Each structure stands twice: as C-alpha cells, then as structure tokens.
C-alpha positions in Angstrom: 10.8 53.6 94.2 7.6 54.9 95.8 4.3 54.1 94.3 0.9 55.7 94.9 -1.5 53.9 97.2 -4.5 52.1 95.8 -7.4 54.6 96.3 -10.4 52.7 97.7 -14.1 53.6 97.6 -16.3 51.7 100.0 -19.9 51.1 99.1 -21.9 50.4 102.3 -20.8 52.2 105.4 -22.2 49.9 108.1 -20.2 47.8 110.7 -18.2 46.0 108.0 -16.9 49.3 106.6 -15.3 50.1 109.9 -13.7 46.6 110.0 -12.4 47.0 106.5 -11.0 50.5 107.4 -9.1 48.9 110.3 -7.7 46.3 107.9 -6.6 49.0 105.5 -5.0 51.0 108.3 -3.2 47.8 109.5 -1.7 47.3 106.1 -0.8 51.0 105.9 -1.7 54.2 104.1 1.3 53.8 101.7 -0.6 50.8 100.2 -4.3 51.7 100.6 -6.1 54.9 101.1 -9.9 55.4 101.6 -10.9 58.2 99.3 -14.7 57.8 98.8 -17.8 56.2 100.4 -21.4 55.6 99.4 -24.5 54.7 101.4 -28.1 55.2 100.6 -28.3 57.0 103.9 -26.4 60.3 103.4 -26.1 60.7 107.2 -24.5 57.3 107.7 -22.1 58.0 104.8 -21.1 61.4 106.1 -20.6 60.0 109.6 -18.3 57.3 108.3 -16.5 59.7 106.1 -15.7 62.0 109.0 -14.5 59.1 111.1 -12.1 57.8 108.4 -11.0 61.2 106.9 -12.9 61.1 103.5 -13.8 64.6 102.3 -17.5 65.4 102.0 -17.2 65.9 98.2 -16.4 62.1 97.9 -19.5 61.0 99.9 -22.2 59.5 97.7 -25.8 58.2 98.1 -25.7 56.6 94.6 -23.0 53.8 94.3 -22.7 54.4 90.6 -21.4 57.9 91.4 -18.7 56.4 93.5 -17.8 53.9 90.8 -17.5 56.6 88.3 -15.4 58.9 90.5 -12.0 59.2 88.7 -10.3 59.4 92.1 -11.3 55.8 92.9 -9.0 52.9 91.7 -10.8 50.1 93.5 -14.3 49.5 94.9 -14.9 47.6 98.2 -18.6 46.5 98.2 -20.3 45.8 101.5 -23.9 45.5 100.4 -26.5 42.8 100.8 -25.6 40.0 98.4 -28.6 40.6 96.0 -26.9 43.9 94.9 -23.5 42.4 94.0 -24.1 41.6 90.3 -25.3 45.1 89.4 -22.4 46.8 91.2 -19.8 44.4 89.9 -21.1 44.9 86.3 -20.8 48.7 86.7 -17.3 48.5 88.2 -16.0 46.2 85.5 -17.6 48.5 82.8 -15.8 51.5 84.5 -12.5 49.5 84.5 -12.3 49.6 88.3 -10.9 46.8 90.5 -13.6 45.4 92.8 -13.8 43.4 96.0 -17.0 42.0 97.5 -18.0 39.7 100.2 -19.1 36.0 100.0 -21.5 34.6 99.1 -20.9 36.2 95.7 -24.6 36.2 94.7 -28.1 35.6 96.0 -28.8 33.0 93.3 -26.9 30.6 90.9 -27.8 32.7 87.8 -26.2 35.8 89.2 -23.2 33.8 90.5 -22.5 32.4 87.1 -22.8 35.9 85.5 -20.3 37.3 88.1 -17.8 34.5 87.4 -18.1 35.1 83.6 -17.7 38.9 84.2 -14.6 38.3 86.3 -13.1 36.1 83.6 -13.5 38.8 80.9 -12.6 41.8 83.1 -9.4 43.7 82.5 -9.4 44.6 86.2 -9.2 42.5 89.4 -12.6 41.0 90.5 -12.0 39.5 94.0 -14.0 37.8 96.7 -13.0 38.8 100.2 -12.4 35.8 102.4 -10.5 36.3 105.6 -9.7 32.7 106.2 -8.2 31.7 102.8 -4.5 32.2 103.9 -4.8 31.4 107.6 -2.0 29.0 108.6 -4.5 26.4 109.9 -6.5 26.5 106.6 -3.2 26.1 104.7 -2.2 23.1 106.9 -5.5 21.4 106.4 -5.3 22.0 102.6 -1.8 20.5 102.5 -3.0 17.5 104.6 -5.9 16.9 102.2 -3.8 17.4 99.1 -1.3 14.8 100.4 -4.2 12.2 100.7 -4.6 12.5 104.4 -8.3 11.9 104.3 -8.4 9.8 101.1 -9.8 11.0 97.8 -12.2 14.0 98.0 -15.3 13.5 95.9 -17.5 16.3 97.2 -17.4 19.3 99.5 -20.3 21.1 101.0 -19.8 24.8 101.7 
C-alpha cells in the first residue's frame, strides 16, 4: 500500500533549512516532500525554493500564509526562538503538525504555554533534537537508568 508523503512547509530559509532539506532527502521523497517555504526576505525564500524544487506560488513572506496553505501538512519552523510561540499557536489552530528547534521558547512563560498547547493539540507538536536517539545517548541513558551513577536528583541542561 502506497501512502502520500507528508508535505512540509519550512518557515525560515537560512542555513538550517538547507540542512533540514538534506535530512528530508536522506529519508526519501516517498516519506517527506518540501512543498512550501516562507522567509521575510522574498529573495532568500525564492532562492531556497528554486534550489529545492518548490514552486514560486508556494513561496511566502508571511509565515501565516504558509501555515494556512492547504497543500502543507506539517510546518518545520527555523526561526529565532522568540517567534516560536506565535507560530506554534497558529499551526495548532490550523490543525497542522509542527516541528521546531530547541530551546522551545525565549522565556519560561512562553515555554509553559507551548507545552500546554502541545498537550491539547490534535496534531503532532515536536521539538527537533538530533541527538535524542543517537546510540551513545541511548547507552548513557541505559547506564543511568540501571543506577550506574547512583540516584539522579537534578540535571542541568
């Protein structure tokens, strides 16, 4: 059974957008397809779109237009952290899946609001973290969980 790829819209077309595109390509077009992008600089958005094969009709300068694009299933947010809450709220309201980078917010108030939003959302609200499933991280977690360093009371991150 063949399923349609998840159609991704990227907000922020700087260096990390290129890295995310490479990751999507590595996973394969049958799973993910970049279909839209947004950047406050139209020139940067158009340049990115041409490089990755997004049609110019799906290039936006307003991220809300990308979020409301019916051709976008999931939003990949690559903006400065202080903009996360507003974009996440809009994506959740539009019933779009959303991924964003850590830290999740610029302050504790926004972080708490984002967590509450994610708990109530009908869609996936995810924090991108490249190291979460790395074999060494998993090995350390297993060692800690088995009491290898004693009881953990506090972790600084």
